[in-house]
N, C-alpha and C positions, 0 to 999 in steps of 0.2 A: 485539620482545620487551620487556616492561616488568617491573620488580620491584615487587610490591605486598605489603606485610606479610611481606617476606622470601621470597615465593614468586614464581617466574618465571611470567609470564602472556603469552599471545599478544596482540598488539596487535589491538584490535577494529577499528581503521580498516583494517588489512591484511585482516582477515577480511571486512569489509564490502566492500572493493574486490574481493576474490575472488568474493563472492556477486554483486556487480553484473556482473562479467565473465562469470560463468557465465550469468546472466540474459540479458545482451546476446548471447552466443554462441548461446543457445537461440533467441532472437528472430531473429537474422539468418540462422540456418540453416533456419528453417522457411519453408514456403510458405503464407502466410496473407493474409488480405484487408485487415487494418487495423492499422497501427502508429500509436500515439497518444502524444503528450507528456502526462504527468501533472504538473499544478502543484498541489502540496499546499498547503493554506492554512488553512482554518477548522476549528476544533474547538469544540464546544459541550459544556462540562462540565455534568453534571446533578447538582444537590444539592451544589454546591461550597461548602465551609465558608467563611464570611466572612473568616476569618483567613488563608486561603490566597491565593496569587498565582500561579495556574496559567496557563501560556502558552496562549492560544487562537489565536495566529497561528503555526501549525505549518508554516512555509514550507519548501519543498524541491521537488525535481524527480524525475521518474521516467519510465518507459516502460511501455506496456501493448501487448501484441500479441493481437489477437482473430482467431481462425480462423473463417472463414465455412464453415458446413456447409449446403450446398444442401439445400433442402426440409426444414430442421430449424430449430426455434426455440431450440435449445441452442447457446450461444456459449462454447466453451472459450477460455481466455486464459492468458497468462503475464505476469508483472509484476515490476518491480524499481524500487525507489525509496529515497530518503533524505530526511529532514526533521528539524527540531528538535521534540522531543516536549514534553509538557506541563510538564516541569521544565527546559526549555531545553537538554536533552542531545541529542546526535546519535543518530538511530535509522536503521537501514537494514534493508530486507527484500527478499527475492526469493521468488517463489512462483507459484502458478497456481490456477486454479479453473474453475468453469463457472457460467453464469447462463442462466436461461430468459428469452427475449425475448418481450415482449408488444408487438405493433405497433398503432399508432393513426395512420393516415395517414403523415405524415412524422416522427412522434415515436415513441420506443420507451421502454419501462420494462423493466429487467432486474432479476431477483432470483435470487440463488444463494449460493455459498459460495466463499471464498478460503482456501487453505492456504498457509503461508509459513514460512520460516526468517528469524528477526529477531535483530539485535543492538541493544542499548540500553546506553549508557554507565552509567546509573544503575540497571540491573536485572540481577540474577544475575551481578554482577561483569563485565558486558559479554560474557559467554559467549553463544553462539547458543542460541536456543530455538525450538521449534516452536509454531505456533498455527494456529487456524482460526476464521474469523469469518463472519457473514453479510455478503453484498456486494450492493449495489444500484446502479443507474445509471439516469438519466433524461436524454433528450436527443434529438438528431438525428444524421444521419450525419456532420455536421461537428463538433459540440461536444456534450458531455454533462457531467453532474455525477455523479461516483461518490461513494458514501457508505457508511459501515459503522457499526454499533453495537458499541461495546466495553464489555462489562459490568464491574462492579467486580470486580477480580481479586486484590486484596490489601488488607489493612486500611487502607493509606494512600491508596488510589486511589478515584476516583469514576467512575461510568459516564459515557460520552461518545459523541457523534456526531463522526465524522471525515469531512471533505469534501475532494474533489479535483476540479479542473477537468480534463477529458479533451478534448484537442484532436487531432482526426484529422489526422495528418501525411500519410497516404497520398493524400488528395485534394489536398494542397499540392505534392507531389513530381512 
């Protein structure tokens, strides 16, 4: 617990840890086909003011679990991750979604949506908030690049593309 402006607040790091634990328990309890390591990395800010110095190296780690649905191109997934955001603050999320898979030989392209609960140090006083974003992925059964578009959501923000490297751990275990 921390005191901010005379008001007791829950620690966001404790809440983020709880969200990560819930995400990991969900992942380990499920019978699914693919567990992947997520390496958060690149962000491309669109229309960034020249006076700003936004962080485009949003490094962090996470996990994604994809369920295989035989005879279906729909891929449901659960995800949990943490990274440094555009303002160099810690951000954590846990959520899930579904993507439709287009297959081309050994390469796939997925398009869908991800819903999540997120905490960010510099947003809403670190309190958790809900969100949903478009989600995309392109790659092979071993490695892929996940990416999403985040629109301008407040007067200080700029729209951006956020990228993750997705490494299939199931094939390595």
